[in-house]
N, C-alpha and C positions, 0 to 999 in steps of 0.2 A: 418207703414207698411214701415219695410226699407232693406226688402231684395226680390229679384224677386222670384215668382213662381217658385217650382221644378215642372217640366214635369213630373216625375214619382216617387213621394216618397212613401215611406207607402208599398212596397209591401208584407212583411211579415203584420202588423199591419191590412192592408185592409185584408187579407186571414181571419187571424184569429179572424175579425170580424164577417167576415160573417158566419164562420164554426161552431159561437154559439149553434143555436138552433142542428144541430146533434151531436155536442159535448156533449150535455145535453142527448139526446138518449142514446148516447154512456156510458156516465155517467152512467143513471138510469139502463142501461142493467147488467152495470159491479157491480153494486149495487146490485141490482137480486140477483144476482150471488152469492154474498157473505153474505147475510145477514142472512142466519142461523148462521152463524161465527159469525156476530156482535153482536146476541141476545145473544150467547153464551157467547162471552165475557162480556157482559154485567150481564148477570145472574150468572154467576160463581163468581166475584167480589162486588153482591148486588148492582149495581147502576141502577139509574133509574131515575123519573121525580123528587123526593125528593132529589138527589143525592147535591152536591156544585160544579155548572159547571162554569169553567172560558171559555172563547173563547176568544183566543191568536192570534196575527198576527205582521206585523209589515209593514207601510205604506198600501198599498193597501189590505195586509192581513190585517191590523188590522180595513179595514172599513168592509171589508167581515166579520170579529168577531161581530162588531159593527150590522150588519145589522141581522145578523143569531141571536144573541142573543136575539134582541125583539121577531122575530118571535117567537124562543121557547118558549118566557115568556107566549105570547098569548097562546101558543099550552098546559100550563097545568106547563110547568118546573117551581117549587117553588123557586130556587136557581139558579140564573141565572147572570151573570155580563161577557161584555166587559173588559179587561186589556191588552192594547199591550205589548207586549214583551220587548217593548224597556224602560217601565216603571219597570217591572217584574224585569229588569238584574240591576237596578241604584237603587232601592227603594222598595226592595219585603214586607218589614215588615208594607207597608200600604194596602196590599193587599190580603195575607196570613197569616196564624199563625201557631206556631211549632205544636199545635195540629188537626188543618184541616188533612180531607180527601177531594182530589180535585181528579174531573175530568175535565183534560185541553182539547179542543179540538184546534187543534194548526196549523193555517192556511199557509202554505207555499209555491209558485210556485215551485222554485228551493229546496228548503229545505236547501240552503248551505248559508244563513244569517245568520252572529255570532250572531246575538240577538236571533235568532232561537234557535241555541243548547246552548245558555247561557240563557236561561230563561228554557231551559230543566231543566239545571244542577239546576238552582238555585230554582225553585220550589223542587225537589227532595232534595236538601239541608232543605230547609225550613217548609218543611210541615211534617205530620207525614205519609200520604202515599200517593201516586201522581199515577191516572195512566191520558195516553194520549190517545187522538184519532188523530193520525197526517194526514191530508187531505192535497196531497201535488202530485203535476203533474211532479213529477221528480221519476220516480225509482232508479236512482243511487244518490242521493241525501245524504250528511250529515249527515241530523238529519235519516234519515232511517237506516244508517249505524250502529248508538247508540244506536237503540229502543231494549229493553228489550221485549221479548215474553210476559215474564209472565204478565207484567205490561203496556202494549202498542198495541194500534192495526194501523195497516196500513191500508190507506185509499188513496190506489195510484189509479189516473184518466188516461184516456188516453193519451197516449203521445202525442197527436196534440194540447192538452190543455197548455204543455209546451209552452207556446208565445215564439218565435225566436226574435221578436220585444223586445225592453226594455223594453216599456209599457203592462201592465200588463190588456186583455182583457178578451180572450177567459177563462184563468184560472182564473181569478177572477170571475165569473159568474159562472163556473163548481165547482167550492170549493163551492160557494155559496148553489148552488143545490144538492149535494152533503150529504153538514151538513142538509141540508132539509129532506132531504131522510132519512137520519140517524136518526133525530129526532122521527120516525116511524116505529122504525126496523122491526116489524113485517107484516106491510103495504107498504112494499118497491113496491110489485110485482106488486099490485094494483095504483102505482102511474104513469104510462106511460100515460095517458090519461092529466094530469093534467100538465105533462112535453110536451104534443104534443101542449097544448095549449098556455103554455108559448111561444113554437117557435113561433105560429100563430102571438101573439101577436108580436115579434119579426120580424116577415114580417111586420106589420105597418110602423114600424119605419125603416126600410130598406127599404119600397118603394121607386121604384124610384123618384116617383114626389115629395115625403117628401124628400130625398135627393137633391134634384135640387135646393129645397127652401131653404135647411136648406146650399146649398154650398153659393147660393146667400146672405143670411145673415154672412155669415162667410166671405164675400168680404166688409162688411162694415168696417168704422172706428170703429173698436170695442180696447179697451183698459183693460178694465176691465169686470168680468164675476159673476154672483150672483147667485147661484143654492139654491131652497128651494124644501124642502121634511120635510113631516110628519110621528112620528111611526118608523118605518124599511123603508122608504123612504128618512129621515136624512141620512144615512148612504151612501145610495144608491147617494143623492147630494152630499156626501162629496166623493166619488168615484168620479162622472164626474163633480166635481170642480177640482181635483188634473190631470185628463186626459188634459182637458184644457189647464192646467197651466204648465204640463208638455208636452205635445207635441208642445209646444209656446214656450220653451226653456225660460218660464218666463215672456215671451214680455207680455202676457194676465196675469194677476193677477186675480185668482179666489176666491171667497170666497162661502163656503155654511153656510147655518142656518134652523133653523125650520121657518115656516113662522109666529110665534109668536115672537120667538127671533128676528126676523129681525129687530123689532121697535125699541129694544133694545141697539142702539145704533148702531149697524152694519148698518143702514139704510143709514150711512150717505155716505158710498161708492158708491152710486149711481148717475151717473151723465149722460150726452147726449152722451158718447162713454161707456154705459157700457149695456150688455146684461144681462136680468133677464130670469131664466129659472126656469118654476115651475112644481112641478112634485107634482101631484093633487091625494089625497086620494079619492076614491070610498064611503068613508063612509059620509052620509048624516049630520050626526053631525061636522065630522071636515073640511067635505070642506064649513061648512057656514064661518070657521073662516078662511081658504082658501082664500074663495072669500073676503070677507075684507078688506084682506091684497092686494088684486090684485086691487081691487078699488082704495085702497090708492096711493097704487104705480103710479095709469094709474093718479090718481087727482095731487098728486104732486112733480112726475118725470118726466122724457122725455128720457128715456132709448133709446139708440139707436134701441134696439130689445125686446121684450115680448114674448117668446113663452111658451106655456103649453103644456107639457104631460097627456093627459088623459084618461083615455078609452072610455066614451063616452064624444061625443060634451057637450061644455059648454052649460049651458041655461043660462047664462047672454048674452044679445046685448050689453051690454055697456063697456064690458072688450074689445073686439074684440082683440085678441093678434096678431102680426105679423103673427106669425105660430101657428096652433093648430093640434097636432099629436093625432088622436085617433084610437079604435078599437073597436068599436061597436061589444057588442055580445059576449066577452073574460068576463068571470066568475069573482065576486068581488076579491079582495084581499084576504077576510075574507076565500073563498069557495076555492082560489086557490092560496096559500101563495105563490107558486113558481114565480107568476105574478109579485111580489115584485120585482124580481130581473133585471127582463127586461130592465125596464127606462134608466139603467146604458149604455144602447144601444145610448141612446141619446147622453152622454159623451162623448164617445169614438167617435161616427162618426164626433160629429161636433167639438171634440179634432183634428180630421182628416183634416173636412175640413178647420181649421183654423189655420192650421200647412200648409198645403198645399200651401194655400195663401199666407203664411209670407214668404214659402220656406225655412223651416223646413222640414227634412226628420221625418217622424213619428215615425222609426223604430229606427232612434238613433238622437235627435234631440239634444242634448246636443253635441253641436260642439267642445267644450272645455274638455267633459269628465268631469263635475261637478257632473252629475247623470252619473249611469249604473244599467245594469240589475240586478247586485246584488252589494248589497250597499261594497262602498270600507274603507278603513280607521279609522273602528271599530276596539278597542282592548277592550276582554270581560278582566274585573279583576277577581281573583278569591277574596273571602269574607274571 
């Protein structure tokens, strides 16, 4: 650690992490009120579960897209994929074709990213027909000004989700929740109990005793972090890894992978200054693979900390992680897909603690301005 701890850092980041449960409910309320309009948008254009659907975003918004695409597939959508806007603007021919009809869900906190607008225009040029669902936290964003009401549906989230902090927290999770609500347009009104249950899961991660243990672990000599997740939790692991690297201004190098993927080379990163984080599935079949990997890491490595996020307590005494975060009684991921999003709170809060311990301000960790709230330095070229 090279910096003295900041005594009053991250005021916006902390508030925006803590507000997430209430923002999910506010998002549900807004989407429930507009559900009829979205159903009409889809039916008038012949769009549904057989449509060719892209989920798009850049940075954290891409990780939201990746997570949501997996859950849509499990919900019966036949042709879904996640493609970063950063790839669409540079190499569109690898992802779409001139005779395609596409429904594109775009995630954008501010709606001002040059890649968001660039991908919007590029899809219009490269496909026969494109419809857009724009999920954004900023009612004044550039993307909304360019939107065409004949082909675009605007999903504008409550104003407080437009995070003031550089790092995306409540914006990320609320955009994910919004997309999952839109996966079942006729059933949005009935989803409130599931959103409330996701909030109770969040409370377990934010409990004072859990946060005290996380703060203690954050004070250890950590220079690397590895975050693992299966299925949609891989996208959540991806977002967690970015939070911890971003809020420490790159002082801590973070990686993400699946439990099986880690063995194929990436496991070499684990040393005695590495924190390993397991975002565990509650599916019994998947869990067998995850437990095998956890045992292998425990036998072959000596990481500075091992942390498990699991709804139910681990039934394996030999694993003994440094911290186990549980939420007994919460429905399975299959029963309540909204709970897939909740473990991101671990990455957000651990990133906050790691930053504070190392003297960074989570609201604005990049002291030299290398990273910014809205990306800079991007020129969008016309083909």
